[in-house]
C-alpha positions as CSV (number, residue, x, y, z in Angstrom):
1,M,137.1,135.5,140.2
2,E,136.7,138.6,142.1
3,L,139.0,141.2,140.9
4,K,138.9,143.1,144.4
5,E,140.7,140.2,146.2
6,M,143.6,141.2,144.5
7,T,144.2,145.0,144.7
8,S,143.7,147.7,147.8
9,S,142.7,151.4,147.8
10,S,146.6,152.2,148.4
11,L,147.1,150.0,145.2
12,I,144.5,152.2,143.2
13,T,146.3,155.7,141.9
14,F,144.5,158.4,140.4
15,D,146.1,161.5,138.5
16,I,149.6,160.1,137.7
17,T,151.1,162.9,136.1
18,S,154.1,160.8,134.3
19,T,153.9,160.6,130.6
20,K,156.4,158.1,130.1
21,K,155.7,154.6,130.1
22,E,158.9,153.5,132.4
23,E,158.2,156.1,134.7
24,V,154.6,154.9,135.4
25,I,155.4,151.4,135.5
26,W,158.0,152.2,138.2
27,E,155.1,154.5,140.0
28,L,152.9,151.6,140.2
29,T,155.8,149.2,141.4
30,E,156.8,151.6,144.1
31,A,153.1,151.1,145.3
32,L,152.9,147.5,145.0
33,Y,156.3,147.6,147.1
34,Q,154.9,150.0,149.6
35,E,151.6,147.2,150.0
36,G,154.3,144.5,150.9
37,A,153.5,142.5,147.5
38,L,157.5,142.5,146.2
39,S,160.5,141.6,148.2
40,S,162.5,143.7,145.6
41,K,161.1,146.4,143.4
42,E,164.2,146.6,141.1
43,D,163.7,142.4,140.5
44,Y,160.0,142.9,139.5
45,Y,160.5,146.0,137.6
46,Q,162.9,144.4,135.5
47,A,161.0,141.5,135.0
48,V,158.3,144.1,133.9
49,L,160.4,145.8,131.4
50,E,161.6,142.4,129.7
51,R,158.2,141.5,129.4
52,E,157.3,144.7,127.7
53,N,160.3,143.7,124.9
54,V,158.3,140.5,124.2
55,S,155.4,142.1,122.3
56,A,152.7,145.4,123.3
57,T,150.7,145.5,126.6
58,G,149.1,148.3,125.1
59,M,145.7,148.0,124.0
60,E,142.9,150.1,122.4
61,S,140.9,152.9,124.0
62,G,143.5,154.1,126.3
63,L,144.1,150.9,128.2
64,A,147.7,149.1,129.0
65,I,148.2,146.0,130.9
66,P,151.7,145.4,131.6
67,H,152.5,142.5,133.9
68,G,154.9,141.0,135.2
69,K,156.2,137.4,136.8
70,S,158.7,137.1,139.5
71,D,160.4,135.5,142.3
72,A,160.3,138.6,143.8
73,V,156.5,139.0,144.0
74,K,155.5,137.4,147.6
75,E,151.6,137.6,146.7
76,A,149.5,138.2,143.1
77,K,148.3,141.4,143.4
78,F,147.7,144.3,141.0
79,A,148.3,148.2,141.1
80,V,146.2,150.6,139.1
81,G,147.0,153.7,137.5
82,R,144.7,156.7,136.1
83,L,146.8,159.2,134.1
84,Q,146.3,162.7,134.2
85,N,147.9,162.9,130.7
86,P,148.1,160.2,128.3
87,V,150.8,158.3,127.3
88,E,151.0,158.9,123.2
89,D,154.2,156.1,122.5
90,W,152.9,153.2,125.0
91,E,153.2,150.1,122.4
92,S,149.5,148.8,121.6
93,I,147.7,146.5,119.3
94,D,145.8,149.8,118.2
95,P,148.6,152.4,117.2
96,N,146.8,155.4,117.6
97,N,146.1,154.3,121.5
98,K,146.9,156.9,123.8
99,V,147.2,155.0,127.4
100,E,145.4,156.8,130.4
101,L,144.0,153.6,132.5
102,V,147.3,150.9,133.4
103,F,146.6,147.9,135.3
104,L,150.0,146.6,136.3
105,L,149.9,142.9,137.3
106,A,152.6,141.2,139.8
107,I,152.7,137.4,139.6
108,P,154.9,135.0,141.6
109,N,156.8,132.6,139.3
110,T,155.3,130.0,141.0
111,E,151.7,130.9,140.1
112,S,152.8,132.1,136.3
113,G,150.4,129.2,134.4
114,S,147.4,129.7,136.9
115,T,146.9,132.9,138.4
116,H,148.6,135.1,135.9
117,L,146.7,133.6,132.9
118,N,143.7,133.7,134.6
119,L,143.7,137.1,136.3
120,L,144.9,138.5,132.3
121,A,141.8,136.8,130.7
122,E,139.6,138.0,133.3
123,L,140.5,141.7,133.2
124,S,141.0,141.6,129.2
125,T,137.0,139.9,128.7
126,R,135.8,142.7,131.2
127,L,137.6,145.4,129.9
128,M,136.1,144.8,126.6
129,D,132.7,146.3,128.1
130,Q,132.5,149.9,127.2
131,D,129.7,150.4,130.3
132,Y,132.5,149.1,132.5
133,Y,135.7,150.3,131.2
134,Q,133.4,154.1,131.9
135,R,132.5,153.1,135.0
136,L,136.2,152.7,136.1
137,M,137.3,155.6,134.4
138,Q,134.4,158.3,136.1
139,A,135.5,156.3,139.5
140,N,135.9,159.5,142.1
141,S,137.7,157.5,144.9
142,A,139.5,153.9,145.4
143,K,136.9,152.7,147.2
144,E,134.1,153.3,144.1
145,F,136.9,152.2,141.8
146,I,137.3,148.9,143.6
147,T,133.6,148.4,143.7
148,A,133.1,148.8,140.0
149,L,136.0,146.4,139.6
150,D,133.2,143.6,139.8
151,Q,130.2,145.2,138.7
152,T,130.0,143.7,135.3
153,S,127.2,143.9,133.0
154,N,124.7,140.7,132.7
155,Q,124.8,139.9,129.0
156,P,122.2,137.8,127.6
157,S,123.9,134.1,127.1
158,T,123.7,133.3,123.2
159,E,122.3,130.2,124.4
160,E,118.9,131.8,125.6
161,Q,118.2,133.3,122.3
162,D,117.4,132.4,118.6
163,Y,119.6,132.9,115.8
164,D,119.5,132.3,112.3
165,K,123.3,132.2,111.7
166,T,126.3,130.7,113.7
167,V,129.9,132.1,113.0
168,L,132.7,130.4,114.6
169,V,135.6,132.4,116.2
170,V,139.4,131.2,116.9
171,T,141.7,133.9,118.3
172,A,145.2,133.4,119.0
173,C,148.3,136.1,119.5
174,A,151.9,135.5,119.9
175,A,151.7,135.7,123.7
176,G,148.2,133.8,124.0
177,I,146.9,136.1,126.7
178,A,145.2,139.3,126.6
179,H,144.8,139.9,122.9
180,T,143.5,136.5,122.3
181,Y,140.7,136.9,125.0
182,M,139.5,140.2,124.1
183,A,139.7,139.6,120.5
184,A,137.2,136.9,121.1
185,E,135.3,138.8,123.7
186,A,134.6,141.9,120.7
187,M,133.6,139.0,118.2
188,E,131.1,137.8,120.9
189,Q,129.7,141.4,121.4
190,A,129.5,142.0,117.8
191,G,127.2,138.8,117.3
192,R,125.1,140.2,119.8
193,K,124.4,143.4,118.0
194,K,124.1,141.8,114.7
195,G,121.7,138.6,116.0
196,I,124.2,136.2,115.2
197,K,125.6,133.8,117.4
198,V,129.2,133.7,117.6
199,V,131.1,130.9,119.1
200,S,134.9,131.4,120.2
201,E,137.8,129.1,120.8
202,K,140.6,130.8,122.5
203,Q,143.8,129.1,121.1
204,G,146.1,131.0,124.2
205,A,148.7,130.1,126.4
206,N,146.6,127.6,128.6
207,G,146.2,125.4,125.0
208,L,143.0,125.3,123.3
209,E,140.2,126.8,126.0
210,D,136.3,126.2,125.0
211,E,137.7,124.0,121.8
212,H,135.0,123.6,119.0
213,S,133.1,120.6,119.2
214,S,132.4,118.6,115.9
215,S,128.4,119.0,116.7
216,V,129.2,123.1,116.8
217,I,131.5,123.1,113.5
218,K,128.7,120.9,111.7
219,E,126.0,123.5,112.6
220,A,128.6,126.8,111.7
221,D,127.5,128.9,108.6
222,A,131.5,130.3,108.6
223,V,134.6,130.8,110.7
224,V,136.8,133.7,111.5
225,F,140.6,133.0,112.2
226,A,141.3,136.1,114.3
227,T,145.2,135.2,114.7
228,D,148.7,136.4,114.8
229,I,150.1,132.9,114.6
230,A,149.0,129.7,112.7
231,P,145.9,128.2,114.2
232,K,145.7,124.9,115.6
233,E,143.9,122.1,113.8
234,K,142.4,124.3,111.5
235,E,141.7,121.2,108.9
236,R,138.5,120.5,111.5
237,F,136.8,123.1,109.8
238,A,137.1,121.9,106.2
239,G,134.0,122.9,104.2
240,L,133.3,126.0,105.7
241,P,133.8,129.5,104.3
242,Y,136.6,131.5,106.4
243,I,138.2,134.7,106.8
244,Q,141.3,135.3,108.0
245,V,142.3,138.7,110.2
246,R,144.6,140.0,112.4
247,V,144.0,139.0,116.2
248,A,143.3,143.0,116.9
249,D,141.2,143.4,114.0
250,P,137.9,142.6,115.8
251,L,138.6,145.1,118.5
252,S,137.2,148.0,116.0
253,N,135.6,145.9,113.2
254,G,133.9,143.0,114.7
255,E,130.5,143.6,112.7
256,E,132.3,144.2,109.5
257,I,134.3,141.0,110.1
258,L,131.3,138.9,110.8
259,D,129.5,140.3,107.6
260,R,132.4,139.5,105.2
261,A,132.4,136.1,107.1
262,L,128.9,135.6,105.9
263,N,128.7,137.1,102.4
264,N,132.5,137.5,101.3
265,P,134.6,135.1,102.7
266,D,138.2,134.6,101.4
267,G,137.8,131.0,100.8
268,T,136.5,127.8,101.8
269,V,138.5,125.3,104.6
270,Q,140.0,122.6,102.4
271,E,139.9,119.0,103.6
272,G,143.4,118.2,104.9
273,E,144.4,121.6,105.0
274,A,146.6,122.4,108.2
275,S,146.6,125.7,109.6
276,S,148.7,128.4,107.5
277,D,150.3,131.5,108.5
278,S,147.8,134.1,109.8
279,A,149.2,137.1,108.2
280,S,149.7,135.7,104.7
281,S,146.4,133.7,104.6
282,N,144.3,136.8,103.1
283,Q,146.0,137.4,100.1
284,K,143.5,139.7,98.9
285,K,143.5,142.0,101.8
286,Q,147.4,142.4,102.5
287,G,149.0,142.0,98.8
288,V,152.1,139.8,98.0
289,L,154.8,142.4,99.2
290,A,153.2,142.5,102.8
291,E,152.6,138.7,102.8
292,M,156.2,138.2,101.7
293,G,157.1,140.4,104.3
294,Q,155.5,138.6,106.7
295,A,156.9,135.0,106.0
296,I,160.5,136.3,106.0
297,L,159.7,137.7,109.6
298,T,158.4,134.2,110.4
299,G,161.6,132.7,109.1
300,I,163.8,134.8,111.0
301,S,161.7,134.2,114.4
302,Y,163.0,130.6,114.0
303,M,166.0,131.2,112.8
304,I,167.0,133.4,115.7
305,P,167.4,130.9,118.1
306,V,170.0,128.9,115.8
307,I,172.3,131.7,115.7
308,V,172.1,132.3,119.5
309,A,172.6,128.9,120.1
310,A,175.6,128.9,117.5
311,G,177.0,131.9,119.0
312,L,176.8,130.8,122.8
313,M,178.8,127.5,122.1
314,M,181.5,129.1,120.3
315,G,181.6,132.2,122.5
316,I,182.2,129.4,125.7
317,A,184.7,127.6,123.4
318,K,186.6,131.1,122.8
319,L,186.6,132.2,126.5
320,G,187.4,128.8,128.0
321,S,190.3,128.6,125.6
322,M,191.3,132.3,126.2
323,P,193.3,132.4,129.3
324,F,195.6,129.6,127.5
325,G,196.3,132.2,124.7
326,L,194.4,129.4,122.4
327,V,191.6,131.3,121.1
328,N,192.7,131.2,117.2
329,D,194.0,128.0,117.3
330,I,191.4,126.0,119.5
331,N,189.6,124.7,116.2
332,D,192.9,122.9,114.8
333,A,191.6,119.2,114.7
334,E,195.3,118.2,114.5
335,R,196.1,119.7,117.5
336,F,193.7,119.6,120.0
337,A,190.9,117.0,118.6
338,N,192.7,114.0,120.9
339,H,194.7,116.2,123.0
340,S,196.0,115.1,126.2
341,N,194.0,117.6,128.2
342,E,190.7,117.1,128.1
343,L,190.0,120.5,128.7
344,F,191.3,121.4,125.3
345,V,189.2,118.6,123.8
346,I,185.9,119.9,125.0
347,L,186.4,123.1,123.9
348,H,187.9,122.2,120.4
349,H,184.9,120.2,120.1
350,L,182.2,122.7,121.2
351,D,183.9,125.1,118.8
352,K,183.0,122.8,116.1
353,F,179.8,122.3,117.0
354,G,179.2,126.2,117.6
355,Y,180.1,126.1,113.7
356,M,178.0,123.2,112.7
357,I,175.0,124.6,114.3
358,F,175.8,128.1,111.8
359,Q,175.2,125.6,109.3
360,F,171.8,125.4,109.8
361,M,171.1,129.0,109.9
362,Y,169.9,129.5,106.4
363,P,168.0,126.2,106.0
364,I,165.8,126.8,109.3
365,F,165.3,130.5,107.8
366,A,164.5,129.4,104.7
367,A,162.6,126.5,105.8
368,F,160.1,128.4,108.3
369,T,159.8,131.1,105.4
370,A,158.2,128.2,103.1
371,Y,156.0,127.1,106.1
372,A,154.6,130.5,106.5
373,L,153.5,130.6,103.0
374,A,152.6,126.9,102.7
375,D,152.4,125.4,105.7
376,R,154.1,122.2,106.6
377,V,154.2,120.7,103.0
378,G,156.6,124.0,102.2
379,I,159.0,122.8,105.1
380,V,161.0,120.1,102.9
381,S,161.8,122.3,100.1
382,G,162.4,125.4,101.8
383,F,164.8,123.3,104.0
384,I,166.6,122.1,100.6
385,G,166.8,125.5,99.5
386,G,168.4,127.1,102.6
387,I,171.1,124.0,102.4
388,F,171.8,125.2,98.9
389,A,171.9,129.3,99.9
390,A,174.7,128.1,103.0
391,G,176.8,126.0,100.3
392,I,176.8,122.9,102.2
393,H,175.6,121.2,98.7
394,Y,179.3,122.0,97.4
395,R,180.7,119.7,100.0
396,F,178.8,116.8,99.0
397,W,179.4,117.6,95.1
398,G,183.3,117.9,95.7
399,I,183.5,121.7,94.9
400,E,186.2,123.0,97.2
401,E,185.7,126.7,95.7
402,G,182.2,126.6,95.1
403,V,180.7,130.2,96.2
404,A,177.1,129.9,97.7
405,S,174.5,132.1,97.1
406,G,174.2,133.4,100.5
407,F,171.3,135.2,102.3
408,F,169.9,136.6,98.9
409,G,169.9,132.7,97.8
410,A,167.7,131.9,101.1
411,L,165.4,134.6,100.8
412,I,164.6,134.0,97.2
413,L,164.7,130.2,97.6
414,G,162.6,130.4,100.8
415,L,159.7,132.1,99.4
416,A,159.9,130.0,96.0
417,A,159.6,127.1,98.1
418,G,156.5,128.1,99.6
419,Y,154.6,129.3,96.8
420,I,155.4,126.5,94.8
421,S,153.8,124.1,97.5
422,K,151.3,126.7,98.3
423,F,150.4,126.3,94.5
424,L,150.6,122.6,94.2
425,N,148.5,121.9,97.3
426,E,145.7,124.3,96.1
427,K,145.7,122.7,92.3
428,I,146.3,119.3,92.7
429,K,143.2,117.2,93.7
430,L,142.9,113.8,94.3
431,N,140.4,111.1,95.4
432,K,140.3,111.2,99.2
433,N,141.3,107.3,98.8
434,F,144.3,108.8,97.6
435,Q,144.9,112.4,99.8
436,A,147.9,111.4,101.7
437,M,150.0,111.2,98.7
438,K,149.7,114.7,98.5
439,P,151.8,115.7,101.5
440,M,153.8,112.9,101.5
441,L,155.0,112.3,97.8
442,I,153.8,114.7,95.3
443,I,154.3,117.9,96.7
444,P,157.6,117.0,98.3
445,A,159.1,115.5,94.8
446,I,157.7,118.2,92.6
447,S,158.5,121.1,94.9
448,V,162.2,119.7,95.6
449,L,163.1,119.5,92.2
450,S,161.8,123.2,91.5
451,I,163.7,124.3,93.7
452,F,167.2,122.2,92.4
453,L,166.3,123.5,88.9
454,L,165.9,127.0,90.3
455,N,169.6,127.2,92.0
456,F,170.9,125.3,89.7
457,Y,170.3,127.1,86.7
458,I,169.3,130.8,88.2
459,V,169.9,131.2,91.8
460,D,173.8,129.8,91.6
461,P,174.9,131.1,88.7
462,V,173.4,134.7,89.5
463,F,174.1,135.1,93.1
464,G,177.2,132.8,93.3
465,G,178.5,134.4,90.2
466,M,177.7,137.6,91.9
467,N,179.6,136.6,94.8
468,L,182.7,135.3,92.7
469,A,182.9,138.7,91.0
470,L,182.9,140.7,94.2
471,R,185.9,138.5,95.5
472,N,187.4,138.9,92.1
473,F,187.4,142.8,92.7
474,I,188.8,142.5,96.3
475,E,191.8,140.4,94.8
476,S,192.4,142.9,92.2
477,A,192.0,146.1,94.9
478,Q,195.4,144.8,96.8
479,S,197.7,147.0,95.2
480,S,195.7,150.0,96.0
481,G,196.3,152.5,98.5
482,E,196.2,152.1,102.4
483,I,192.5,154.0,102.3
484,V,191.4,152.4,99.0
485,L,192.2,149.0,100.6
486,S,190.8,149.2,103.6
487,T,187.5,150.5,102.3
488,V,187.2,147.6,100.1
489,I,188.0,144.7,102.9
490,A,185.6,146.9,105.4
491,A,182.8,146.7,102.6
492,A,183.2,142.9,102.0
493,T,183.2,142.0,105.3
494,A,180.1,143.9,106.3
495,F,178.0,143.1,103.6
496,D,177.1,139.6,103.9
497,L,177.9,139.0,107.7
498,G,180.0,135.8,107.4
499,G,179.2,135.0,104.2
500,P,181.2,134.1,100.9
501,I,182.1,137.6,100.5
502,N,182.9,138.0,103.9
503,K,185.1,134.6,104.2
504,A,186.6,136.2,100.6
505,A,187.7,139.4,102.1
506,G,188.9,137.4,105.3
507,A,191.1,135.0,103.3
508,I,193.0,137.9,101.2
509,A,193.2,140.2,104.5
510,I,195.0,137.4,106.4
511,G,197.0,136.6,103.3
512,L,198.2,140.2,103.3
513,A,199.0,140.2,106.8
514,S,200.8,137.1,107.0
515,D,203.4,138.3,104.3
516,D,203.4,141.8,106.7
517,I,202.1,143.5,103.7
518,F,199.1,145.3,105.2
519,P,197.4,144.6,108.9
520,L,194.2,143.6,109.6
521,T,192.9,146.4,111.0
522,A,189.8,147.0,108.5
523,R,189.0,143.3,108.8
524,V,188.9,142.8,112.3
525,L,186.9,145.9,113.2
526,S,184.4,145.4,110.0
527,I,183.4,142.1,111.9
528,V,182.3,143.7,115.3
529,I,180.9,146.8,113.7
530,P,177.6,145.6,112.6
531,P,176.3,143.3,115.1
532,I,177.6,145.8,118.2
533,G,175.8,149.1,116.1
534,L,172.5,147.1,115.2
535,G,172.4,145.8,118.8
536,L,172.8,149.4,120.0
537,A,170.1,150.7,117.5
538,T,167.3,148.4,119.4
539,V,168.5,150.4,122.5
540,L,168.3,153.8,121.0
541,D,164.9,152.7,119.6
542,R,163.7,152.1,123.3
543,Y,165.2,155.4,125.2
544,L,165.3,157.7,122.5
545,V,162.4,157.4,119.8
546,G,158.6,158.0,120.6
547,R,157.3,154.9,118.2
548,R,159.1,151.6,118.1
549,V,160.9,151.1,114.8
550,F,162.1,147.2,115.6
551,S,159.9,144.1,116.0
552,P,159.4,142.7,119.4
553,D,161.3,139.7,117.9
554,L,164.3,141.9,116.6
555,R,164.8,143.6,120.1
556,V,165.1,140.6,121.8
557,T,167.9,139.7,118.8
558,G,169.3,142.9,119.6
559,Q,170.7,142.3,122.9
560,T,172.1,138.7,121.9
561,S,173.9,141.0,118.4
562,I,175.7,143.1,121.1
563,L,176.8,140.1,122.9
564,L,178.0,138.2,119.9
565,G,179.7,141.2,118.7
566,F,182.0,141.5,121.1
567,I,183.1,138.1,120.6
568,A,183.4,138.5,117.0
569,I,180.4,136.6,115.6
570,S,178.5,138.9,113.2
571,E,176.2,136.4,112.1
572,G,173.9,137.9,115.4
573,A,173.2,140.6,112.8
574,I,171.7,138.8,110.3
575,P,168.1,138.7,111.2
576,F,167.9,142.7,110.8
577,M,169.8,142.3,107.4
578,L,167.0,139.5,106.4
579,R,164.1,141.7,107.5
580,N,165.0,145.1,105.7
581,P,168.2,143.9,103.3
582,I,167.6,147.3,101.4
583,I,168.2,149.4,104.3
584,T,170.7,147.2,106.7
585,I,173.3,146.1,104.3
586,P,174.2,149.6,102.7
587,I,174.3,151.3,106.3
588,N,176.4,148.3,107.5
589,I,178.8,148.8,104.9
590,L,179.0,152.7,105.5
591,G,179.8,152.3,109.3
592,A,182.3,149.6,108.9
593,I,183.9,151.6,106.4
594,I,183.8,155.1,108.4
595,G,184.7,153.2,111.5
596,S,187.6,151.1,109.6
597,T,189.6,154.3,108.0
598,T,189.1,156.7,111.3
599,A,191.1,154.0,113.3
600,V,193.5,153.5,110.1
601,L,194.2,157.2,109.6
602,L,194.8,157.9,113.2
603,G,197.4,155.0,113.5
604,A,195.7,152.0,115.2
605,K,196.9,148.7,113.5
606,Q,195.9,145.2,114.0
607,W,198.3,142.5,112.8
608,L,196.6,139.5,114.6
609,P,193.1,138.1,113.2
610,L,191.5,138.8,117.1
611,P,188.4,140.8,116.1
612,A,187.0,140.1,119.3
613,F,187.7,142.1,122.9
614,W,190.3,139.7,123.6
615,G,192.3,141.0,120.7
616,W,191.7,144.6,121.6
617,P,194.7,145.1,123.8
618,L,197.1,143.5,121.2
619,V,196.2,146.7,119.0
620,E,199.6,148.5,118.1
621,G,200.1,152.3,117.3
622,S,197.2,153.6,119.0
623,I,194.2,151.7,121.0
624,P,192.2,154.3,121.7
625,A,192.0,155.4,117.9
626,Y,191.0,151.7,117.4
627,L,188.2,152.0,119.8
628,L,187.7,155.1,118.5
629,G,187.0,153.7,114.9
630,L,184.5,150.9,116.7
631,A,182.4,153.4,118.6
632,V,182.2,155.8,115.6
633,G,181.2,153.1,113.1
634,A,178.9,151.4,115.4
635,L,177.0,154.6,116.4
636,F,176.8,155.4,112.8
637,I,175.1,152.0,112.2
638,A,172.9,152.5,115.5
639,V,171.8,156.2,114.5
640,S,171.3,155.9,111.0
641,N,169.3,152.6,111.4
642,V,166.9,154.3,114.0
643,F,166.2,157.2,112.2
644,I,165.8,156.2,108.5
645,R,163.6,153.3,109.7
646,F,161.4,155.9,111.8
647,A,161.0,157.9,108.7
648,L,160.2,155.2,106.6
649,I,157.6,154.0,108.8
650,K,156.1,157.1,109.1
651,R,155.6,157.6,105.4
652,N,154.4,154.0,105.8
653,R,157.2,152.4,103.3
654,I,158.0,149.7,105.5
655,T,156.3,148.1,108.8
656,I,158.4,146.9,111.9
């Protein structure tokens, strides 16, 4: 591929003075628009920013490759910017990267699977050559720069040299594009320096590229998995020594990685072993706490679509029933399950459908937390643990008043399922004729039984009992004063975001309101304050802080959380709580208390159970006071989350 065919002198800008990522991208977007490559610079710019929220486009050594796919792109082009002053806060795979050279790629949606990936792969590979990179940085004019684009070094082919050792490499990143190719090229360069034959397989957005054949695997001495996601078909390498590293590690430690693979591997790939989560495989390197954190993050990433889908279904049902004044009644089966109006029937079942999806939030979370630790053998017991945490088992056992263990139960049972399944998979050795019995019978049977006993004797009694004690405390607070009772209801509502304590607080608050004893102000505000506040935190994280404090997954979730908060679905904030419960839960509680008591003290009263935005006009006393309380509570949560997380990350106490 000749890169010069996809740019021009007018798209090469030297000495850009901007020091903000968004400003640099906008300046290069302007150049693409003036070149005639874009029909709408605003639409394309938005596409690039949305891609920035997915994963880092900064690399290392001063390089960044932002890109956007959009219908606003008329012709595939790229613009280049060389910065006068480096951008120090561009999210990069190297945390210390200071961006000074930017390639902005513009790709039509119709070419997203071809030109897009090919161009990224070609650029990523070429830019790993430091001589090539330096020629670009030293070009004195746009013409020289374009000439240097296609002046690549002629590296000797690995097939033309004699090597004593062969190391296979598998690379894969979350996006499956630039980092995947750069890691492969870095390992091949390290191999040439050390006289080791390195053969790379890229598991990227195009699938398996340069797939290792059985003959190559047979001749190999070791394998390196440089992946941020589970490598595909890991069992192909059974019997080979291996090490597991992050996809960014080869960019700075390629030679050291090769030495480790040949002389001090993490272990041997076992026969029948499937892919394991990349960050959890190398326990010696990162420790148990980091392994747990990565497993929890994996569980969250699989749980997020469940929350979004459930919230969307319920949101459509609520919004559709709002014009008819049926927002709170549409879930009444006696009235609407077989109503003469087909619209009401559909809205009723849509609301129920969304509620049903929510019930699988914890099972999915726990299943994939276990999967991250033990791969496929952990899914079944993890899913069962999530069912226990959600309290679904009580319905089958006929226990109407059973109090579920909630998110703490999901965390503990998901992690336990993963470690139990992983232990069994490693320790149970069977004759190859009976190997299939291990994942199909032995591991599921023992791990599910273990999870049942753990839940029955420890998790449900401890955390279910804790939830029950909190519920009893809420009931005992009914005779307290206005502010005390508001504080208790707000804290309980925000504590577990739709969990058993939240529901207990709701039952008591609604009962008091129905008897005209105490309004629902604290209750309804505390439902919406946490999800809106956490969503705003991701917005502040993007615009006010030099270094991001939320992972890409949570930044995407934050946008959904704001929307769900406005329609009174607090579960949109659960991924934040599961990722860092010690930080998130206290801040949620304090924000709900501050916002609720502010509104109550200023005279706002809400007697109807309508926490969503369509209920706000029905607030009695003072609507401005109600909205002020909402704003104060949400802003407290947003600001506190950003700056507390920023301080802890800076001290290496937590990771994003």
